[in-house]
N, C-alpha and C positions, 0 to 999 in steps of 0.2 A: 966295402959293399958285397953282399953276397950277391952272385950272377945266377940268374936262371937260363933257363931253356930258353933260345931266341923264340921272340914274341911270333912271328912269321910260321915258326914250324908250327907252334902252339895252335895256330888258326888255321894251317894247312890240316890238320889233325882233325880239327873241330869246326868242320867248314859250316855245317848247316845252323850253327848258333854260334855266330863270332862274337855278340857283346857278351853272352856269358863267359867265353874263353876269354875275352880280355878282361872280365871281373876276376877270373881266378888267376889270370898272370898277375893283376894288381894285387890282389890280396896275397899272393905267394911272396910276392918282392916286400911287401909292407911286414909281414911277419917276419921275415928273414932281417929285415933292415930298420923297423922304426928305432927299436932301442939302442943301435948301433948310431944312429944320426942325432939320439939325443944325449949319447956320450961324447961323442965326439966334438958335436957342436955345444956342448955346455954351456961353456963361458959367454957364446956370442948368443945362444938363446936367453940367457940368464940377463944380460944385459940389454938385450931388446928388449927383455918384459920389464926391466927396471926405468928404462927410457920410454918404451911406448905400449906398456900394459899387453891387452890380450893381443895386438897386432904381433907379437912374438909366435902366437901359434900358427899366423901365416906364413912367417919365418921359417918353422918347423917343416910345414906342409909344403911349401915350396922345395927345400933341400930334399925331403922324402920323394917327391915326385918326379925331381928331376931327371935320373935315370929312364923313367918311363916315358915321360916326355921324348927323350931321344931314340927310344925305340921306337915309338908310335911314329914320328916325324921320318926315321929310317924307312918305314913301310908306307907312308903316306896316309895314314891315319891320323885324323885331327880330330881331338875333343873341344867343345866349344861351350863355354869358356873353357881355359887350361885347368886341369884338376887342381885343386879340389873342387870347384865350382863355384858358381855364383853366389858370393855372399850376402847381396840384397834380399834375395828370394828364400835366403837359407832360414831353418827354424831352430830354435834352442831352448831346452828345458833342462832342467836337473834340481838339485836338492835347494832348498831354502837358504843354506849357509853359501850357495857358491862354489863347493870344493868337488862336485862330482856332477859335471854339465857335460851335454852332448850335444853338437851343432851338426844338422843334416844339411849338407849342399849336393848339387849336382852338375853335370856337365851331360850335353848330348855328345855322341861320337860318331864321327862321318868316316866312310869308306874311302879310298883314294879317289872314288868317282862321284864325290859329296853326297853319296847315299847315306841316309841316317841308319844308323845302325841300332841304336837303343840308347839307353842313359845309364851314367854310371855315378852311383851316389856315395858320397864318402861320408861317414860317420865319424867325427873327431870328438873324443872325449878331453875334458879338460878340466881347470880349477881358476876360479877367478881371485882367489886368494893367494894365490904363489903361482909360479911356472912349474905344474907340472901335467903330466900327460898321464894318467892313471891306468889306462889299458891301451891296447894297440888300437890303432883307427881301424873300421870296418868298412867293407865295401859289399855297395848291393849292386847288381845288375838288373835293370828293366828293359821290357822290350817297349815299354813305353817311351813317348817322346813329346815334347811338349808341355809347358808349365803345367797346364789344367790336370793331363793324364799323370804326370807323375805327382802332382800332390795328390790325387783320387787312390793313386796304388800306394803310396806310402801312407796315405792315411789308412788305409785297411791295414797295414803291416804294424801300424803303432798308434795306440790312442793318443799317447803325449804328442806326437808329431802333429795329428788331427787338430788336437785342441792348442799346440803353441801358435802363435803369430810370426809371419814372416820378418826378418829383422827388418825391413824400411816401416813398415806398419806399427812395429814394436817401437822403434826407433822415434818414430812420430810421436808416439803417444808419451813417451819417456820425455820428451820436448815440451810437451803441451804441460805437463804435471810440473815442469820446472817453472813454467810462467804463472802458474796458479796460486 
């Protein structure tokens, strides 16, 4: 894995805007490491996809975010939930064939004194027909906190996000359709 300037140093340089500094730090980490994580863990991820389907993308993200979580813990910053975010309230959309999907998840980030700093949104591009991450995950740093504020901000950024259902609502509709 490529290492970055320590997060503490970056936060000291960007004192006025910690959530944007954290977002930039995570983006830089992803840019330098996402393909390496895929390559080094290819067998494990393919096996996970063959056994558990799309849950393999969660394994990929856990591996990708592990160094970020270590850095945050060292300086007392805590995302809630851990990155990439809460799957139950995430939203997904993409191609009709399922080969070019994106899921948006988010976490509120708290300072060492438990003050909310903002929200980090993780955009994960993926394929439902095979294990494939077609492009690097993207990070969006928001000053908004709380589900409603975040949904409003993301809806302004993306009409697709605004139209997509959150996972639990989408899944309930899917289960109802199976019963009909």
